[in-house]
GUKETOR-7378 format. One record per residue (C-alpha): x, y, z. Coordinates in steps of 0.5 Angstrom, whole numbers, plus 2048, in hexadecimal, padded with zeros to 3 digits. Layout:
XYZ
...
***
This chain:
86A8017B5
86D8067B0
8738067B4
8747FF7B4
8727FE7AC
8778037AB
87C7FF7AF
87A7F97AB
87B7FC7A4
8827FE7A7
8847F77A9
8827F47A2
8867F979E
88C7F87A3
88B7F07A3
8917EE79F
8967F27A3
8927EF7AA
8937E87A8
89B7E97A7
89C7EC7AE
89D7E87B4
8997EA7BA
89D7EA7C0
89E7EF7C6
89B7F07CC
8987F77CB
8917F97C8
8927F77C1
88E7F57BA
88F7F57B3
8967F77B0
8987FE7B0
89E7FD7AB
8A18027A7
89D8077A5
8968077A8
89180C7A6
88E80E7A0
89281479E
88C81979F
88E82079D
88782379E
88782A79F
88382D7A5
87B82D7A3
87C82779F
8778217A1
87881A7A0
87281679C
8718117A1
8718147A8
87081C7A6
87781D7AA
87B8237AA
8828227A9
8868277AD
88A82C7AA
89282B7A9
8968317AC
89D8327AE
89E8327B5
8A58357B5
8A882F7B9
8A382F7BF
8A48297C4
89E8267C6
89E8227CD
89981D7CF
89881B7D6
8958147D7
8938107DD
8958097DE
8908047DF
8957FE7DF
8998017E5
8987FC7EB
8947F77E7
8957F07E5
88F7EF7E1
8907F67DC
8957F47D7
8987F87D2
8967FF7D3
89B8047CF
89780B7CF
89280E7CB
8958117C4
89C8107C7
89F8097C6
8A48047C8
8A78037C1
8AE8007C3
8B07F97C3
8AA7F47C1
8A47F97C1
89D7F77C0
89A7F97BA
8957FE7BD
89C8017C0
89E8017B9
8988047B6
89880A7BC
89F80B7BA
89D80C7B2
8988117B4
89C8157B9
8A28157B3
89D8177AE
89A81D7B2
8A181F7B4
8A38207AD
89C8237AB
89C8287B0
8A38297B2
8A28277B9
8A68237BE
8A181E7C2
8A481B7C9
8A18187CF
8A18157D5
89D80F7D8
89D8107E0
89980E7E6
89C8137EB
8988147F1
89881C7EF
89581B7E8
88F81F7EA
8928247EE
8988257E8
8938267E3
88F82B7E7
89582F7EA
89782F7E2
8918337E1
8918377E7
89883A7E6
89783A7DE
89D8367DD
89B8317D8
8A082B7D8
89A8277D5
8968297CF
8918227CF
88F81E7D5
88C8177D4
8898147DB
8838117DD
87C8147DE
87E8147E6
8848197E5
88081D7DF
87A81E7E4
87F8217E9
8828257E4
87C8287E2
87A8297E9
88082D7EA
87F8317E4
88582E7E1
88382C7DA
88182F7D3
87A82F7D1
87B82B7CA
87582E7C7
8798357C7
87F8327C3
87D8347BC
88282F7B9
87F8297BC
8798277B8
8768227BD
8718207B8
87681C7B4
8768147B4
87C8147B8
8798167BE
8748127C2
86E8157C1
86A8117C7
8708147CC
86F81B7C9
86781B7CA
8688177D1
86D81B7D5
86C8227D3
8688277D8
86482D7D6
86782C7CF
86E82C7D2
8738267D0
87A8267D4
87C81F7D2
87B81A7CC
87D8147CA
87E8117C3
88280E7BE
8888127C1
88780D7C7
8888067C8
8878057CF
8808087CF
87E8017CB
8817FD7D1
87D8007D6
8777FD7D3
8737F87D7
8727F17D5
8717EA7D7
8767E57D6
8747DD7D7
8797D77D7
8777D27D2
87B7CC7D5
8777CD7DB
8707CE7D8
8727C77D4
8747C47DB
86D7C67DE
8697C37D8
8667CA7D6
8647C97CF
8617D07CD
8657D47C8
8667DB7CC
8687DE7C5
8617DC7C2
85E7DF7C8
8617E57C7
8607E67C0
8587E47C1
8587E97C7
8567E47CC
85C7E57D0
8587E87D5
85A7E97DD
8547E37DF
8587DE7DA
85F7E07DD
85D7DF7E4
8597D97E2
85F7D67DF
8637D87E5
85F7D47EA
8637CE7ED
86A7CF7E9
86D7D27F0
8707CC7F3
8767C97F8
87C7C87F4
8827C97F9
8807C47FE
87F7C9804
8797C9807
8757CF805
8757D37FE
87A7D87FE
87E7DC7F8
8827D57F6
87C7D17F4
8787D17EE
8737D77ED
86D7D97E8
86F7E07E8
8747E57EA
8737EC7EA
8747F27EE
86F7F87F2
8707FC7EC
86C7F77E7
8667F87EB
8667FF7E8
8687FC7E1
8637F77E1
85E7FC7E2
8608007DC
8607F97D9
8587FB7D9
8598017D6
8588057DD
85D80A7DF
85F80D7E5
85E8147E2
85A8167DC
85A81D7D8
8548227D6
8538267D0
85882B7D2
85E8267D3
85D8277DB
85E8207DF
85981E7E4
8588177E8
8558127E4
85180E7EA
84D8147EA
84A8137E3
84B80B7E3
84A8097EA
8468037E9
84B8017E3
8518027E8
84F7FF7EE
84D7F97E9
8547F87E7
8577F97EE
8537F47F1
8557EE7EB
85C7F07EC
85D7F17F3
85A7EB7F5
85E7E77F0
8647EA7F3
8627E87FA
8617E17F7
8667DB7F8
8687DB7F1
86B7E17F1
8727E37F3
8737EB7F4
87A7ED7F5
8797F37F9
8737F17FC
8777F1803
8777E9804
87F7E9801
8817EF805
8867EE80A
8897E8807
8907EC805
88E7ED7FD
8917F37FA
88C7F37F5
8867EF7F7
8837EF7F0
8897EB7ED
88A7E77F3
8827E47F2
87E7E57EC
8847E67E7
8887E07EA
8827DC7EA
8807DD7E3
8887DC7E1
8887D57E4
8817D37E1
87D7D37E7
8787D97E5
8737D87E0
8717DF7DF
8767E57E0
8737EC7E0
8787F17DE
87B7F67DA
87F7F57D3
8857F87D6
8867F17DA
8857EC7D3
88C7ED7D1
88F7E97D8
88B7E37D6
88E7E17D0
8937DD7D4
88D7D97D7
88D7D17D5
8857D27D5
8817D57CF
87D7DB7D0
8787DF7CD
8757E67CD
86E7E87CE
86A7EE7CF
8677F07D5
8607EC7D6
85A7F07D5
8577F27DC
8507F27D9
84D7ED7D4
8497F37D0
8507F67CE
8517F77C7
8597F87C8
85F7F77CC
8627FD7D0
8697FD7D3
86C8027D8
8738047D7
8778047DE
87980B7E0
87F8097E3
8828047DE
8818087D7
88580E7D4
8828157D2
88581B7CF
8858217D2
8898287D1
88B82C7D7
8888337D8
88C8387D5
8918347D1
8948397CC
8928397C4
88D8347C6
88A8357BE
8908327BC
89082D7C1
88982B7BE
88C82A7B7
8918257BA
88C8217BE
8878217B8
88D81E7B4
88F8197B9
8888177BA
8868167B2
88D8137B1
88C80E7B7
88580C7B4
88880A7AD
88E8077B1
88E8057B8
8868037B9
8877FE7B4
88D7FB7B7
88A7FB7BE
8837F97BD
8837F47B7
88A7F17B9
88B7F17C0
8847F17C3
8817ED7BD
8877E97BC
88C7E87C1
8887E97C8
8827E57C5
8827DE7C3
87C7DD7BF
8787E17B9
8727E17BE
8767E57C3
8787EA7BE
8707EA7BC
86F7EC7C3
8747F17C3
8707F57BD
8697F47C2
86D7F77C8
8707FD7C4
86A7FF7C1
8668007C7
86B8037CC
8698097D1
86C80E7D5
86880F7DC
86A8167E0
8688127E6
86E80E7E8
8728147E5
8708197EA
86C8157EF
86881B7F1
86681B7F8
8698147F9
8638117F5
86780C7F2
8678097F9
8608077F7
8638027F2
8698007F5
8677FD7FB
8647F67FB
85E7F57FF
8577F67FE
8567FD801
8578017FB
8508057FB
852808802
85980A800
85680D7FA
8518117FE
857813803
85C8157FD
8578187F8
85681F7FB
85E8207FC
85F81D7F5
85B8227F2
85E8287F6
8658257F4
8638257EC
86082D7ED
86682F7F0
86A82C7EB
86682F7E5
8678367E9
86E8357EA
86F8337E3
86B8397E0
86F83E7E5
87683B7E3
87483C7DB
8718437DC
8788457E0
87C8427DB
***
């Protein structure tokens, strides 16, 4: 919540400028970046801010060093992911979004202060994974900084291709511009190979939520105030499932319910896991030594109770599961966009469980929609929990052996610090809260969502194929855990041994 309060303070100070700016563009954008963005901070190394105890990075002349950034392109081949221009780098030509203007202001300031040039590439090359690993193997560093999903990050980690960020003395991971939940959740044995924070925007968009169609809600005669339910912590899975009953119905005039009819809820197999996390129950937990273990071993009853609720709900007639198999073989190039996404856009789906990455594509909808937290899986919870997709979120990582890594760390810290000042208010307050949402209540829901994010190592590493216990939509989950748990434990032990051996060898 500290981070959100700071953002709101920044927004309040910037409000006269924000009101005067038009919010156009099809990119992740928010408050206005304008002329000089930032507070002109000239703190010396070791100076501590009063508000956050943040330590500003040292400003040093790096002798015209060129810093190259490589970003994976999430929007490639998708009609529902709009406006991605990369992390740090931007598309500030023509009619840029306000986020891109802010990102350019950050880069310009850092280039000037450190005497560097920052360049970048956004790519969806099929060789992305091999290119990075080969770069490290041969020691030819075409790129200094990588932004990619956790799925890429785990592959790089398993290939010994990444730098442990905790070994870079000039990166201060306790600073508020780094996501502390991420730092705590994805480290293993005290080692951290990737991170997200204010330097990213697509970590936010990988956060999962529930959308609802306001027009369809009214047409169905549902009088309850979903927002108030969420604020009162009555937005539970039991209430959610009860609300869905009787909603799915014939619409297209053809016999039988298919993807062209009206649905109570649109979802996908991954969301079984996302809704288990909604109960505060992870796939992987960690012990006091920061070592991972299977959560189900210590929370069997809670895990099974969550799966029982969710799986049976997904097997009901109220739920359309995009990748559940029913729509395979129909020639869809993207089964999600052709089924659950399309139904929501066309006003035929009351609830849609998805990532914030999809929200920008709903701006052209005729119907009004709102954003809600993931329902609490259990009524005895004291808070909401939200997962961050390992495939649709961005993390910063450094190739192992990248030259002059301490100098690079200074630039990264400066980019992150200035992004907190300039980019995050643009992205969070104006894009997500202003442009992509259509009411003040959804903005309040975003505060709840971002304050309760978590990062689970389960879907990232999928040791021993343990995630099959969550992604398979049938009631045989107990037997799957019985058959897969031993292999998953061995895979975790092998991973830790390999990692220890790699670190010692390096």
